C-alpha positions as CSV (number, residue, x, y, z in Angstrom):
1,M,114.1,26.5,78.6
2,T,114.3,24.3,81.6
3,E,113.1,26.0,84.8
4,R,116.0,26.6,87.2
5,L,115.9,25.2,90.7
6,K,115.7,27.7,93.5
7,L,119.2,28.2,95.0
8,P,119.8,27.1,98.6
9,V,120.6,30.5,100.0
10,P,122.3,30.4,103.5
11,G,119.9,31.7,106.2
12,G,117.2,32.3,103.6
13,V,118.4,35.8,102.9
14,D,117.3,37.6,99.8
15,K,120.1,40.2,99.5
16,V,123.6,39.2,98.3
17,L,126.8,41.1,97.6
18,L,128.6,39.5,94.6
19,H,132.3,40.0,94.3
20,S,132.9,39.9,90.5
21,C,136.2,39.6,88.7
22,C,134.7,39.9,85.1
23,A,131.6,39.7,83.0
24,P,132.1,36.1,81.7
25,C,132.5,34.6,85.2
26,S,129.6,36.6,86.7
27,G,127.1,36.2,83.9
28,E,125.8,32.7,85.0
29,V,126.0,33.6,88.7
30,I,123.9,36.7,88.2
31,E,121.3,34.9,86.1
32,A,121.1,32.0,88.6
33,M,120.6,34.3,91.5
34,Q,118.1,36.5,89.8
35,A,116.1,33.4,88.8
36,S,115.9,32.7,92.6
37,G,114.6,36.2,93.3
38,L,117.7,37.5,95.0
39,A,118.6,41.2,95.1
40,I,122.2,41.4,93.9
41,T,124.7,44.1,94.1
42,V,127.9,43.6,92.1
43,Y,131.1,44.7,93.8
44,F,134.1,45.1,91.5
45,Y,137.4,45.2,93.4
46,N,140.3,43.7,91.4
47,P,143.5,45.7,91.9
48,N,145.4,42.7,90.6
49,I,144.4,43.2,87.0
50,H,147.2,44.5,84.8
51,P,147.7,46.6,82.7
52,R,145.3,49.4,83.4
53,E,143.8,49.1,79.9
54,E,142.9,45.5,80.6
55,Y,141.4,46.4,84.0
56,E,139.1,49.1,82.4
57,L,138.0,46.8,79.6
58,R,137.0,44.0,82.1
59,K,135.3,46.5,84.3
60,E,133.3,48.1,81.5
61,E,132.1,44.7,80.2
62,N,130.9,43.9,83.8
63,I,129.2,47.3,84.0
64,R,127.5,46.8,80.7
65,F,126.0,43.5,81.8
66,A,125.0,44.7,85.2
67,E,123.1,47.6,83.7
68,K,121.4,45.3,81.3
69,M,120.2,43.1,84.2
70,G,119.2,46.1,86.3
71,I,121.8,45.4,89.0
72,P,123.6,48.0,91.1
73,F,127.3,48.1,90.4
74,V,129.9,49.2,92.9
75,D,133.2,50.4,91.3
76,A,135.9,50.1,94.0
77,D,139.4,51.6,94.1
78,Y,142.1,50.4,91.7
79,D,144.7,50.4,94.4
80,T,147.5,48.6,92.7
81,D,150.2,49.9,95.0
82,N,148.6,48.1,97.9
83,W,148.2,44.9,95.8
84,F,151.9,44.8,94.9
85,A,152.8,45.4,98.5
86,R,150.5,42.5,99.5
87,V,152.1,40.0,97.2
88,R,155.7,41.2,97.5
89,G,158.1,38.3,97.7
90,L,155.6,36.0,95.9
91,E,156.4,37.1,92.4
92,W,157.5,33.6,91.3
93,E,154.8,31.6,93.0
94,P,152.9,29.3,90.6
95,E,149.2,29.9,89.7
96,R,147.0,28.7,92.6
97,G,149.9,29.2,95.0
98,K,150.5,31.5,97.9
99,R,150.3,34.7,95.8
100,C,146.8,33.8,94.7
101,T,145.8,33.2,98.3
102,E,147.0,36.7,99.2
103,C,145.2,38.1,96.2
104,F,141.9,36.5,97.1
105,D,142.3,37.5,100.7
106,M,142.8,41.1,99.8
107,R,139.9,41.3,97.5
108,F,137.5,39.4,99.8
109,E,138.5,41.4,102.8
110,R,137.5,44.6,101.0
111,T,134.3,43.0,99.8
112,A,133.4,41.8,103.4
113,L,134.1,45.3,104.7
114,Y,131.8,46.9,102.1
115,G,129.1,44.4,103.0
116,H,129.5,45.0,106.7
117,E,129.3,48.8,106.2
118,N,126.3,48.6,103.8
119,G,123.8,46.3,105.3
120,F,124.8,42.9,103.8
121,N,125.0,39.7,105.8
122,L,126.0,37.5,102.9
123,F,128.6,37.8,100.1
124,T,129.8,35.4,97.4
125,S,132.1,35.5,94.4
126,C,132.0,34.3,90.8
127,L,135.8,33.4,90.9
128,G,135.2,29.8,91.6
129,I,133.1,29.2,88.5
130,S,136.3,29.1,86.4
131,R,137.8,25.6,86.0
132,W,141.2,27.2,86.2
133,K,140.7,28.2,89.9
134,N,141.1,26.1,93.0
135,M,137.6,26.2,94.6
136,D,138.8,25.2,98.1
137,Q,141.4,28.0,98.0
138,I,138.8,30.6,97.0
139,N,136.3,29.4,99.6
140,G,138.9,29.4,102.3
141,C,139.7,33.0,101.6
142,G,136.0,33.9,101.5
143,H,135.2,32.3,104.9
144,R,138.3,33.9,106.4
145,A,137.2,37.3,105.3
146,A,133.6,36.8,106.5
147,R,134.9,35.9,110.0
148,R,136.2,39.5,110.4
149,Y,132.7,40.8,110.9
150,E,130.0,39.5,113.2
151,G,126.9,38.3,111.3
152,M,128.7,38.2,108.0
153,Q,128.7,34.9,106.0
154,Y,130.5,33.8,102.8
155,W,128.3,31.7,100.4
156,D,130.5,29.0,99.1
157,Y,128.1,27.7,96.5
158,N,129.6,25.6,93.7
159,W,128.5,27.7,90.7
160,R,130.0,25.1,88.3
161,K,127.6,22.4,89.1
162,G,124.3,21.7,87.4
163,G,125.6,22.9,84.1
164,G,126.7,26.2,85.4
165,A,130.1,26.1,83.8
166,N,128.6,25.4,80.4
167,R,126.0,28.1,80.8
168,M,128.8,30.5,81.6
169,I,130.2,30.0,78.1
170,E,126.8,30.1,76.5
171,I,126.0,33.5,78.2
172,S,129.4,34.8,77.3
173,K,128.8,34.0,73.6
174,R,125.3,35.4,73.7
175,E,126.5,38.6,75.2
176,E,129.7,38.7,73.2
177,F,131.8,39.4,76.3
178,Y,135.4,40.3,76.1
179,Q,137.4,37.0,76.3
180,Q,140.4,37.5,78.6
181,E,143.1,34.9,78.2
182,Y,144.9,35.1,81.5
183,C,143.9,35.4,85.2
184,G,144.7,39.1,85.4
185,C,147.9,40.0,87.2
186,I,151.2,40.9,85.7
187,Y,152.7,37.6,86.8
188,S,149.9,35.6,85.3
189,L,150.4,37.5,82.0
190,R,154.1,36.8,82.2
191,D,153.7,33.1,82.8
192,T,150.9,32.6,80.3
193,N,152.9,34.3,77.6
194,K,156.0,32.2,78.4
195,H,153.8,29.0,78.1
196,R,152.4,30.2,74.8
197,R,155.9,31.0,73.4
198,E,157.1,27.5,74.4
199,Q,154.2,26.1,72.3
200,G,155.1,28.3,69.3
201,R,152.2,30.6,69.8
202,E,152.1,34.4,69.8
203,N,151.8,36.4,73.0
204,I,148.3,37.3,74.2
205,A,146.8,40.2,72.2
206,L,145.2,42.3,74.9
207,G,141.8,43.7,74.2
208,E,141.2,41.9,70.9
209,N,139.3,38.6,71.5
210,F,135.6,38.5,72.2
211,Y,133.2,35.6,72.6
212,K,131.0,35.2,69.5
213,N,127.8,33.4,68.8
214,D,128.0,30.4,66.5
215,P,125.2,31.0,63.9
216,A,125.1,27.4,63.0
217,R,124.6,26.3,66.6
218,S,122.0,29.0,67.2
219,A,120.0,27.9,64.2
């Protein structure tokens, strides 16, 4: 295996709070940071995920991997009422639009608050590793949340680069993570299913698809 390059951590800190949305997106980020000797705490705050069964499955997969890697896992509140209030009036915004900005703002504000109250000076997120996300939008929300607290910084590292996006898939297959097929919120599920139906495909089957290793490739 090729030795990983040491990550350029802002300020040379060795302790990072990682906002995680799911196991597939966080797997590569966690392994990259551990390879650089960083002490990581996973912060799971995603009140956008709908329905509750989907939320619990994504969370449990994240817990499973964090425990395997020996990383502390913080299970934050599933305050969906506050999330729906935050995005009220933006129900028909497109993916990557204003609703997503409000969603990222809410999740990062809570992450930054936890970091501020628990001795962290740096936080980051695995959200940007997904090619479906707007990295500038995510980073803008992260920096905005960090500015709420003196001494707090958001690490806007591009986790996709250097093969990170490909390793994300490889790790997901190796660990056989649950493979979610939409961003997470009720509106994303609605729009994704509409697109699938227009293509003659079935609606998303919640909780059924998992990444699997390819035996031929592994051999």
